[in-house]
Backbone bond lengths (Angstrom), bond angles and torsions (degrees), N, CA, C in turn:
res aa  C-N    CA-C-N  psi(-1)  N-CA   C-N-CA  omega(-1)  CA-C   N-CA-C  phi
1 M - - - 1.452 - - 1.515 109.73 -
2 T 1.307 115.21 135.95 1.442 121.47 -178.49 1.527 109.91 -104.22
3 E 1.313 114.85 138.75 1.463 118.42 177.39 1.531 110.14 -81.29
4 I 1.319 115.60 159.30 1.449 121.62 179.40 1.531 108.84 -74.59
5 K 1.322 116.59 133.11 1.460 120.85 -178.26 1.522 111.34 -73.83
6 L 1.312 115.52 159.36 1.464 121.75 -178.49 1.521 111.29 -63.87
7 F 1.319 117.21 -39.22 1.463 120.88 179.09 1.538 111.38 -61.55
8 T 1.328 116.42 -39.62 1.456 120.68 178.33 1.518 111.39 -66.03
9 K 1.325 117.19 -39.26 1.451 120.46 177.78 1.531 111.87 -66.00
10 I 1.317 116.87 -40.99 1.464 120.52 177.57 1.527 110.59 -64.56
11 L 1.338 116.19 -40.73 1.462 120.73 177.52 1.524 110.59 -62.97
12 L 1.322 117.97 -40.28 1.470 120.76 178.81 1.520 111.04 -67.76
13 I 1.319 118.30 -36.28 1.476 120.25 177.74 1.538 110.14 -64.95
14 I 1.322 117.26 -42.19 1.462 120.24 177.42 1.524 110.68 -63.50
15 E 1.349 116.49 -41.46 1.452 119.89 178.99 1.528 111.71 -65.01
16 V 1.335 117.39 -38.27 1.466 120.33 177.80 1.528 110.33 -60.20
17 I 1.308 115.97 -45.15 1.467 120.01 -179.20 1.533 110.72 -62.80
18 L 1.330 116.82 -46.90 1.465 120.30 -177.60 1.527 111.58 -68.05
19 W 1.340 118.31 -47.28 1.468 120.64 -178.25 1.519 110.88 -61.04
20 L 1.341 116.99 -46.06 1.459 119.50 -178.57 1.521 112.08 -68.35
21 M 1.322 116.72 -36.93 1.462 119.53 179.32 1.536 110.60 -64.43
22 F 1.310 117.51 -49.46 1.457 120.00 178.83 1.536 111.88 -67.69
23 G 1.314 116.78 -33.88 1.453 119.80 176.71 1.517 112.25 -63.59
24 I 1.314 116.61 -44.27 1.478 120.27 178.78 1.522 110.17 -68.59
25 F 1.324 117.80 -42.05 1.473 119.97 179.08 1.531 111.86 -60.73
26 L 1.323 117.04 -44.70 1.452 120.29 -175.95 1.521 112.91 -77.60
27 M 1.328 117.51 -32.34 1.473 118.95 -177.47 1.529 112.49 -81.94
28 F 1.317 116.59 -46.05 1.457 119.91 -169.58 1.530 114.44 -108.35
29 L 1.322 117.25 -34.67 1.465 121.03 -173.89 1.522 112.34 -112.82
30 F 1.320 117.47 29.79 1.470 119.61 -173.83 1.523 112.13 -63.22
31 D 1.312 117.93 -42.53 1.470 120.75 -178.30 1.520 112.47 -68.56
32 L 1.328 117.05 -26.27 1.469 120.45 -177.31 1.527 113.23 -90.23
33 T 1.336 117.58 -33.92 1.455 119.44 -169.24 1.514 114.72 -108.37
34 M 1.315 118.03 -31.64 1.465 120.57 -174.77 1.528 110.19 -105.16
35 N 1.319 115.69 164.26 1.444 121.23 177.67 1.524 109.18 -88.86
36 P 1.335 118.91 110.88 1.464 119.83 -174.80 1.532 115.26 -81.85
37 E 1.327 118.94 5.19 1.467 120.48 -175.57 1.518 112.77 -70.10
38 G 1.303 118.67 -33.61 1.461 121.07 -175.63 1.513 114.41 -78.77
39 W 1.320 118.03 -16.36 1.456 121.37 -177.95 1.525 109.22 -96.86
40 T 1.334 116.51 122.37 1.460 119.20 179.60 1.530 111.63 -86.61
41 N 1.308 118.05 -29.49 1.459 121.77 179.04 1.541 106.87 -107.51
42 P 1.333 118.80 124.08 1.477 119.76 -175.91 1.519 113.43 -70.55
43 Y 1.344 118.62 -14.00 1.454 119.49 -177.80 1.538 112.49 -88.16
44 L 1.318 118.31 -19.05 1.462 119.94 -179.12 1.517 112.98 -64.56
45 P 1.345 121.12 -43.09 1.447 118.84 177.29 1.538 112.51 -65.03
46 K 1.310 117.08 -33.31 1.462 119.85 177.46 1.519 110.66 -68.63
47 L 1.305 117.57 -37.48 1.461 121.66 176.38 1.535 110.51 -65.86
48 F 1.323 116.27 -45.66 1.462 120.70 177.34 1.536 111.48 -63.14
49 G 1.330 117.19 -37.34 1.454 120.79 175.48 1.519 112.34 -66.17
50 G 1.331 116.61 -36.10 1.461 120.09 175.88 1.517 112.34 -65.12
51 V 1.329 116.33 -38.69 1.473 119.88 176.33 1.527 110.06 -65.60
52 N 1.321 117.85 -41.08 1.472 120.95 177.06 1.524 110.83 -63.75
53 F 1.312 117.45 -42.26 1.463 121.74 -179.89 1.534 110.04 -64.41
54 L 1.325 117.45 -41.53 1.460 121.72 177.63 1.530 111.21 -65.16
55 S 1.320 117.04 -37.56 1.473 120.03 176.74 1.530 110.98 -64.69
56 G 1.330 116.73 -36.87 1.456 119.89 175.75 1.521 111.84 -64.39
57 I 1.328 117.26 -38.68 1.467 120.51 178.22 1.519 110.18 -66.50
58 F 1.334 117.49 -41.29 1.465 119.71 176.66 1.532 111.18 -62.84
59 A 1.310 118.39 -36.66 1.463 121.12 178.11 1.528 110.03 -66.55
60 I 1.327 118.47 -37.59 1.466 121.01 176.29 1.526 109.99 -64.15
61 L 1.331 116.35 -41.65 1.479 119.28 178.12 1.529 111.39 -64.21
62 M 1.334 116.76 -34.32 1.460 119.32 177.68 1.523 111.11 -69.67
63 L 1.316 117.16 -33.57 1.479 119.62 179.06 1.514 111.54 -65.91
64 R 1.308 118.36 -26.85 1.457 121.93 -178.01 1.521 112.75 -77.29
65 K 1.320 117.89 -18.65 1.467 121.42 179.44 1.525 110.23 -77.02
66 K 1.326 115.96 154.33 1.473 120.79 -177.08 1.520 113.60 -104.04
67 Q 1.333 117.68 -28.57 1.463 120.92 -174.09 1.535 111.27 -107.84
68 W 1.332 116.09 145.28 1.460 122.39 -178.73 1.521 110.98 -65.13
69 E 1.318 118.43 -35.51 1.461 122.11 -177.72 1.521 111.79 -64.39
70 E 1.328 117.63 -24.96 1.451 121.34 -179.58 1.537 112.53 -76.43
71 I 1.339 117.73 -23.21 1.461 119.72 -174.75 1.521 114.34 -118.91
72 K 1.322 119.02 -4.78 1.473 118.72 -170.95 1.530 112.81 -66.49
73 F 1.335 118.65 -31.34 1.479 119.89 177.81 1.524 110.61 -68.66
74 I 1.336 118.72 -42.19 1.458 121.93 -179.86 1.525 110.70 -74.76
75 F 1.320 117.07 -30.78 1.476 121.30 -179.31 1.524 111.75 -64.05
76 E 1.322 117.18 -27.55 1.469 121.07 177.36 1.511 112.07 -63.32
77 F 1.340 117.54 -28.37 1.445 121.23 177.48 1.522 111.64 -66.52
78 F 1.337 116.86 -36.40 1.450 120.79 -176.77 1.501 109.54 -82.98
């Protein structure tokens, strides 16, 4: 079993910050932070924000694992 490298952990931490930030902006603060002119359906940005938020949660779960074999299939998604 191979341990997760430091570079991969740093990359996952950066991804957690970005996914959660965009997820919160699009789900909860869309009218305040983003430009709503390009979206014709008001639910699409909230759906996209939910997918971003869920990706951030998956990245947090990957950070909790210790071995590379446990996360390599999910890491391909990111």
